[in-house]
N, C-alpha and C positions, 0 to 999 in steps of 0.2 A: 739500204745501200751501206756497204761497209768496206773499210780498208783492211779489215782486221785479219783475214785469213789468206795465207799464201799456200796454194795447193800444188803438189806435183802430179805427174801423169797418173799415178796409181791411186790417187784420191786421198792420200795421207795428208794431214794438216799440221800446220803450226798454229796452235790455239793461242791467240792473243786477244785481249779485251775488245769487245765489239765497239764500233763507233757509236757515239751517243748523239742522237738527233734532238732537235729543238723541243719536240713534244715530251721528251723524257726528263727535261730539266725543271727544277724548282726555280722559277725565274727570280724571285726576291733574293734567294740565297746566291744564285748565279751572279747577279749584279753587285750585291753587297760584298761578297768575297772577292769578286773580280776587281773592284775598286781598291781593296786593301792590297791584294797580291801585286797588281800591276803598278801601284804607287811605289812599292818597294823596288820593283824592277827598274822603274824610271829613275829612282834616286841613285841606283848603282851605276847606271849607264850614262847619266847626264853629263859628266865631265868630258866624255868622248864626243858628245854632241856639240858642246861648247868649242872644243878643239877643231872639229870639222867646220863649224860655222866661221870661225876666225880665219882659218886657212882659205875658205872660199871667198872671203871679202878682202883678203890681202892683195896688194898690187903686185907682189912678187911671190915666187915660190919659197915657202918657209917650211922646213922640216918639222915633223911632229915633235921631235926632241927639243928643238930650239923654241918652238911655240909653247910647249909645256913648261920648259925652264923659265921662259919669260913671264908666263902667267903666275907661276909659283913664286918667282923672285919679287915681282913688283905688286902683285895683288894678293898673294897667299892662296890658301885653299879656297877661300871665298870666291876667288876669280873663276873657279871651275863650276861654281853653282849660281852664277848670276842669272836671274830670271827663273830659277827653279820653282819658287813658290807659285808664280804665275802659270808655269808649265804644268805643275801638279794640279792646280785647280781646274785647268782645262782638260787634263788627262781623264778625269773621272767621267764627265758627261760625254767626251769624245769616245772613250773606250766603251761606254754603255751603248752608244749608237753603233759603234763598230761591231761589237759582239752580237748585238741584236740583229743587225742587217746580215752579218756573216752567217749566223745559224739559220735564220729564216730562209735566206736565199739558197744556201747549201742544201737544206732539207727539201725545199720545193723543186729546185732545178734537178737535184739528184733523183727524185722520184719520177720527174717528167722524162729525163734522159733514159732511165732504165726502162720505162714503159714504151719508149720509142725504139727499143731494141739495141741500144748501145751496149758494148761490153762493159763489165764492171770497172775496168781500168779507165776506159774512155769516159764513162759516165761520171766517175769520181773526179777525173781531171777537169772536165767541163763544169761540173758543179762547183768545184773549188775555185776555178777561174772566175766564174760568174759571181760567186760569193765575195771573192777578193775585190772585184770591181765595184760591186754595190756598197760594200762596207767602207771602202776608202772614200767614195763619194759622199756617203752619209757623214762620216767622221769629219771631213773637211769643212763642213758647215760650221762646226765649233772650232776645229783645230786651226784654221787659217788665221783668225784674229789672235788666238793665243800664240801662234807661231810668230806673227809679226811683232807682238809685244815682247815675247821672251827673247827673240833674236836681237831686238834693239838693246835689250838689257845685257845680253851676252857680249856684245861688242863695245859696250859703253866705256869700259875701263881700258880699251885698247890703246887710246891715244895718251894714256897717263904713263905708259911705260917707255923705256928706252928703245923699244922696238918700233917706235912711232914712224921710223923711216919706211917701214913696210906697210904702213896704214894707207888704205885707198883714200885719196882726197875727197871722194864722194860719200864716204861713210857719214851717216847722220849722227852728229855728236851732241844732239840735244840732251841735256841732263835730266835724268829721271830719278826720282827718289825711290820709287818702287813700281810694281806692275800697275797698280791703280792709277798712279800719277802718269805713267806712260800711256795708258789707255785713254785717260782724259785729254792729254796733250795731243795725241795722234788724232783723236776724234775732233778736237777743236781746230787743228791745223788743216786736216784733209777731209773731215766728215767721215761717214760710215765707210766710204770706199777706201779710205786710208787703212782701215782695219782688214780689208779684204784685198790688199795688194798681193798680186801673184796668185789669186784664187784660181784663175784659169790654168796657169802653168802648174799649180799644185795638183789640180785634178789630172792634168796630163802626165804628171810625174807619178803620183801615188796610185791612181786607178790602174794603169797598166802594170806598174811595179807590183801591186798586190795581186793582180790577176796572174802575172808571170810567177810570182812567188808561191802562191797557193797551188797552182797547177803543177809547178816543178816539185813542190814539196810532196804532193800526193803521189806523183809518179816515182820520185826517189824513194819514198816510203815503201811503195809496193815492190820496187826493184830490189831494195836492200833485204826485205823479208824473203823475197823469192830466192835471192842469192844465198841467204842463210839456210833456207830449206834445202837448196841443192847441195851446199857444202856439208850438211849434216847427213844427207842421204848416202846409202851404200849401193854400189852397182852390183847387179847380179851377173850371171854368166852371159846374158844377152846384151848387157850394157845399160839396161834400164835402171833408173834410180828407184830404190826401194827404201821406205822409211818404216820404222816400227810404229809403236803407238804414238798418238799425237803429242807433240812437244809443247809445253807451256812455259814460255820465257818468264823470268822473274822481272821485278820492277826495274832493276838496274839495266837489263837488256832493253826493255821498252824505252827508257829514258835515253839510252845510248843511240838507239836507232832513230828516235825522234830528233835528237840533237844533231846527228850527222845529216839527216834529211834536211833539216832547217838550214844548216851551214851551207850545204850544196845549193839549195834554192836561193839563199842570200847572195852568193857569189854571182850567180846568173843575173839576178835582179839588179844588183849594184852596178855592174858593168853596163847594163843596158840603159839605165835611167840616170846615171851620174851627171851627164851634161845638163839635163833638165833640172836636176836638184840644185846645181850650181847657179843656173839662171834664176830659178825661183828664189834662192836665198838672197841673191844680189838685188832682185826686184823689191824684196821686202825690206832691205836694209839700206841700200844706197840711194842717193839723190843726184840730181844734176843742177848746176847753177845757170840760170838764164836771166840776164839783166839784173844781176844782184839778188835774185829770188831763187831759193832752192825748190826744185820740183821733182816729182818722182820720175825715175827712168822708165822707158818702155822696153818691150822685149827686144826690138831691133837695136836700140842703143846699147842694151846690156850685152847682146851677142857681139856687136861691133867692138865694144871695149875689151871683151874677153879675147877676141881674135888679135887685137892690137897688143895686148899684154903678153900673149904667149901662144896664140893659135889654139889648136884642138887640145893641147896639153893643159892649157889654162882651165878648160872645162872639167878637167879631172883633178884639180887641186882639192885635197881633202879626201881623195878616194880611199887611202889607207884607213883613216879614222872612220869613214862612212862604212866601208866594208866590215871593219872590226865591229863597229856599232851595230850594223845590221845582223851580222853573224851572231854576236853575243845576245842582242836583243831578240832575234828570232829563235835562238836556241832556248833562252830562258822563257820567252813568250810561249812557244809551243808546248814546252814541258809544263810550264805553269798553267797554260790554258787547258791542256788535257787533264791535269790534276784538278783544276777548278771544275771542269765538267763532271768529273767523277765525284767530287765532293758535293756537287749540286744536283746529282741525279736523284730523282724520286725513289724512295726506298723500295717501292714495289717492283721497280724495273730491274731486270737482270743485267749484270755488267760483263758477262762473258759470253763468248760465242759457242 
């Protein structure tokens, strides 16, 4: 199964590199290079994640500019990287689970759907959706505890600045020296379940989000290449599109199409899942006070608080940074991911269709 060729009615082709399946990869190289490449991507995008998280836990709407200015003024550049070490340590095993589940599912489901008689476009979309679903569920086993710890660290300096009037009173302001100290204190206070706060809502957020993203990406990828094929073709006297010899796009064209497809898919996914992501973040960071004792919020209380603070609009606080983060992350992720797969392909396997 391949995304790689867009054909017109006359049978002419745009020759782009064939899709690389799981069996074609050198697994050790794939995971080792993947850890290095995606760590770099995470470092570049982490400040946007911090910005999004702080907007989501704010009791009032705060613009990206004001939030960024406040962090830089009162916490410096370090404020944009609170919890990064913890996040990075979790990224490596989480990405390994994600990529493994993604490739295995995509390969097996793709083969099954083609054998059932689905068209190439439908089979590709179904395989990518199933792969996105399974990979997100696998990664959350590692990522949820890391998310809880890193997000606690992200908001830790929030009450130290002059923007404290915007701080939600339910933010957990327990002081943590580092990720390990946060892990220990959360485990001591709430037990293992404290590290899996919001696990259910995380699955409900990321599993469909990944399924929608990968399905949208595969369809957008096909449509863009088909559009390029039509735009390059010439019409004969009968109005039919006729192309000459097969066109082979260069690496810049491949990256541009991958990036555009990823950005389109990210916009759809961000809009659909933003309320769930806001609820998830608040569940993992905020507490409630009952008889002088701080306890975790539940989903119903979180939703009620959001509605009281600003209705549906409150669920979309941080949409700008999340959309930007998803678009940038997806664009760099998919181009890095495709590059990684080509670097990791066994030498005897052909790379072109």
